[in-house]
N, C-alpha and C positions, 0 to 999 in steps of 0.2 A: 501460610497463615502464621502470624506471630504468636508465640506462646506467651502467656502472661503469668507472672509469678508474684506472690505476695509474701514478703518476708514476715516470719512469725517471731523467731528468736535468733539472736546472733551472739556467739561467744568465742572464746579463745581456748585452744588446747596447747599445753606446754610441751608435751612429748607425743609425737613429733610436733614442732611448731606449726600451727595451722589455725585458720579461722573456720569455725563451724557455723553454717547457716541452716536453720530449719525454716522451710518455706512451703507455701501452698502452691501447687501446680494447678492453676484454675482451669486449664484446658482438660485435665483428667480428673479434677476434683480430688486430688490426693495430697497428703502432706509428705514431704520428702526432706532428706538431709543432704547437704552439700559440704564437702570438706575441701577447703582451699589451702594447699600447703604454702607456708611462708618460707621463701628461700632468700639467701643473701641478706639476712637481717641480723644485726649484732646489737650488743648493748650500747653501741655508739650511733646507731642509725637514727634518722629523722623520722619520727612517727607520722607527722603530717604528710611528708612526701610518700612514705610507704602506703599510707591509707589512700592517697590520691591515685597512686599507681594501681593498687588493687581494684579500686572502684572503677577505674577507666580501662582495666584489662578486658579485652574483647571476649575472653572465655567466661568471665564472671559478671560482666556489666549488667546484663539483663536480670540476673538474680539479685544483684545488690542495689537495684533502683530504689527499693523501699528502705534501705539502710542509710542512715545519715553519715556523712563524712566524719562528724564529731564522734559518733559511736565507734567507727572503725579506728579513729585516732586513739580513743580510750583503750580499745583492745590491744593495739600495738604498744601503747604505754605500759599496759599490764605485762605484756610479753617482755618488753625491754627491762622492766623492773625485775622480772623473774631471772632474766639473763644476768642482771647485776647482783643477784643474790638476795633480793628483797622478798618478803612474804607477800601474799596477795593483799593482806590488810595494809601493809606498809605502802605498796604500790598504789592502792586505791586512795590512801590518805595523801600521798604525794601528788597524784593526779588532781584530787579535789583542791589542794592548796594552789596548784598552778592555774586552776580554772576559777578561782575565787578572787574578787577584787578586795584589796585592803583599803578601807576608806582613809586611812592615815598616810598612805603611800604618796610621795611626791612624784607625780607622773611627768613633771617637767624634766626630771633627771633620767628618764628612760630613753633608750635608743629607739629608732623607728620601728624595728621589728617587735620589741616588747610593747611599745605603745599601740601598735596595730592589733596585737593580741588582746590587750586590755579593752580596746574599743570593740573588738569582735565579741568579747565576753559580755560587755555592757549592752551591746545591740541585741544579743541573744536573750539576755535577762529582760530587757525592755519588751521584746516581742512576746516572750513567755507570759509576762504580767499584764500586757496591754489588753484592754477591754475592747472587743470589736462589736459592731452593731448586731451581729448574729448571736452573740453570747447571751445565755438566758438571764444573767444578772446585770446586763448592760443597762445603764441609766444615762439618759441624755441630760446635759446641763446640770451637773451636780454642783450644789452650793454648799460651802463649808463656812461656818462661823468660827473664827479663832478667838480664844479667850483674850479679853482686853485688860483683865486685872493684873496680868503679869508685867514685870518691868521690861520695857522694850529696849533692845540693844540699839545703840546708835553707832553709825560708822563714820569715819572721817570724811569719806567722799560725799556723804549726803548732808554735811554740816554747812557747806558753802552756800552762799545765797545765789539766787538766779541772776543777779546783776553782774556777776563776774563773767558770765558766759559770753 
């Protein structure tokens, strides 16, 4: 019979470097703690790759099913920040900056990897804010009246007449 686990909390320990998971063992109805040591990780390591390797590790896979890849990436980023000499607050701030979209940023100048990262962040934000039919505050066919007394901005592309098309 397959054991089922429900992740409750997940965190990082700096000494020794490890990921700590508090989970519920549903087969025995007990709460347990699992320590997963982090080996071969340095201040130059790729947090995304390390998180994927841990999540797909056969020894830990069943326990980490309820933990998102993004959360594991964040824990690795905090560990990397610690190895680089940053405080926990500084590491959290840096992670937040990397995971936030700057509306003034020109995304045409980004390379493919950075652009894919920004798209992933926007997709996650969209899904988080999206109203689904099952949501208690879901409203079908919302109508919004926009104020007409303000000066409307015109754009050059909508100035041309239809005859030129």
